[in-house]
C-alpha positions in Angstrom: 8.7 -26.7 12.0 11.1 -28.1 9.5 9.8 -31.3 8.0 6.3 -31.0 9.5 3.2 -31.5 7.4 0.0 -29.5 7.7 -1.7 -32.3 9.5 1.1 -32.3 12.1 0.6 -28.6 12.8 -3.2 -28.9 12.9 -3.0 -31.9 15.3 -0.2 -30.5 17.5 -1.9 -27.1 18.1 -5.4 -28.5 17.9 -6.4 -26.1 15.2 -10.1 -25.9 14.3 -11.8 -24.9 11.0 -12.3 -21.1 10.8 -15.5 -19.7 9.2 -13.5 -17.5 6.8 -11.3 -20.5 5.7 -8.2 -22.2 7.0 -7.6 -23.4 10.6 -7.2 -21.5 13.9 -6.8 -21.7 17.6 -7.1 -18.8 20.1 -3.9 -18.7 22.1 -4.4 -15.6 24.2 -7.3 -13.5 25.5 -6.4 -10.8 28.0 -8.0 -11.3 31.4 -9.0 -7.6 31.5 -11.6 -5.9 29.3 -12.7 -2.5 28.2 -16.2 -1.4 28.8 -18.4 0.0 25.9 -18.4 3.5 27.2 -14.5 3.6 26.9 -14.6 2.2 23.3 -15.5 3.8 20.0 -19.3 3.6 19.3 -18.8 0.8 16.8 -18.4 -1.7 19.7 -21.6 -3.0 21.4 -20.1 -4.6 24.5 -17.1 -5.3 26.6 -13.9 -6.2 24.6 -10.8 -7.9 25.9 -7.7 -5.6 25.8 -6.2 -8.0 23.1 -6.6 -11.5 21.6 -4.2 -13.7 19.6 -4.6 -16.8 17.4 -2.6 -19.2 15.4 -3.8 -19.4 11.8 -3.0 -21.9 9.0 -3.9 -21.8 5.4 -3.1 -24.6 2.9 -2.4 -24.0 -0.8 -5.8 -24.0 -2.6 -7.6 -22.5 0.4 -8.0 -18.9 1.4 -9.2 -16.6 4.1 -12.3 -15.0 2.5 -12.8 -11.2 2.4 -14.1 -10.1 5.8 -13.7 -7.1 8.1 -13.6 -6.6 11.9 -14.0 -3.5 14.1 -10.5 -3.7 15.5 -7.0 -3.4 14.1 -5.4 -6.7 13.4 -1.7 -7.6 13.3 -0.4 -10.5 11.3 2.8 -12.4 12.1 4.6 -14.9 10.0 5.8 -18.1 11.7 6.5 -21.0 9.2 5.8 -22.5 5.8 5.7 -20.4 2.6 4.7 -16.8 2.1 1.2 -15.6 2.6 -0.4 -12.7 0.6 -2.7 -10.4 2.6 -5.1 -8.4 0.5 -6.5 -5.2 2.1 -9.0 -2.9 0.5 -8.2 0.4 2.3 -10.8 3.0 3.2 -9.9 5.1 0.1 -10.6 2.1 -2.2 -6.9 1.2 -2.9 -5.9 -2.5 -2.8 -2.8 -3.1 -0.7 -1.1 -6.5 -1.0 1.5 -7.4 1.7 3.5 -10.7 1.5 4.2 -12.2 4.8 7.3 -14.4 4.9 10.9 -14.7 5.9 12.5 -13.6 2.6 13.1 -10.0 3.7 15.4 -9.3 0.7 12.7 -10.5 -1.6 10.1 -8.0 -0.3 8.5 -10.2 2.3 7.8 -9.0 5.8 7.3 -10.8 9.2 4.4 -8.5 10.1 1.4 -6.8 8.5 -1.4 -4.7 9.9 -5.0 -4.3 8.8 -6.7 -1.2 10.0 -10.1 -1.5 11.7 -13.1 -1.6 9.2 -11.1 -2.5 6.1 -12.1 -5.5 4.0 -9.3 -8.1 3.9 -8.5 -11.6 2.7 -5.4 -13.8 2.5 -4.0 -16.8 0.5 -0.8 -18.7 0.4 1.5 -17.3 -2.3 2.1 -19.4 -5.4 4.5 -22.2 -4.5 3.6 -22.2 -0.8 2.2 -25.5 0.3 1.0 -23.8 3.5 1.4 -20.7 5.6 1.4 -20.7 9.4 0.9 -17.3 10.9 -0.5 -15.6 13.9 -3.1 -12.7 14.3 -3.3 -10.3 17.2 -6.4 -8.1 17.5 -6.8 -5.0 19.7 -9.4 -4.3 21.2 -9.8 -8.1 21.3 -11.6 -10.1 18.7 -15.3 -10.9 19.2 -17.4 -12.6 16.6 -20.0 -9.8 17.1 -17.5 -7.6 15.2 -16.9 -10.1 12.3 -18.5 -9.6 8.9 -18.0 -11.9 6.0 -18.2 -10.2 2.6 -20.7 -11.1 -0.1 -19.0 -10.8 -3.5 -21.8 -9.0 -5.2 -21.9 -6.3 -2.5 -18.1 -5.8 -2.5 -17.9 -5.7 -6.3 -20.5 -2.9 -6.3 -18.4 -0.9 -3.8 -15.0 -1.7 -5.4 -15.5 -2.7 -9.1 -11.9 -2.0 -9.8 -11.0 -5.0 -7.7 -13.6 -7.4 -9.0 -11.2 -10.2 -10.0 -9.5 -10.5 -6.6 -12.9 -10.1 -4.8 -14.5 -13.0 -6.7 -11.4 -15.1 -6.2 -11.3 -14.5 -2.4 -15.0 -14.7 -1.4 -17.3 -17.6 -0.7 -20.7 -16.0 -0.9 
């Protein structure tokens, strides 16, 4: 990826605009699925065992606060570091920096527990971040909820600044 520009990555991988911000492409969806009676009650239909996407964010853009009903793993690939903001079930804000500077506190992987609100943005100085996301049970837009700033601020007033910065509604 050295020397590539954002447009090169978007074109090469045929990335599409994502509703939460940035660009994505589904790269894997398991052929097998799990039936609703074998899943927790929060799921309303069959879900693939697992799904994976490429995800790219440019500086000045962000992945807006949202939540899904499955666990989601994030994996760093290229570009600059990406900050992942997670509001945990107990109300604490956890910020994990994905990147390849492991001696500087960055990590190649981060995990978001099911049902937690989360957002992401390239760290200061990153022109872009190219990452992957793996979801299990697999992602389905029926499980996706985009946050409204006013509602999230009422629930977590201690995080108002970051919520307003990383929401679109």
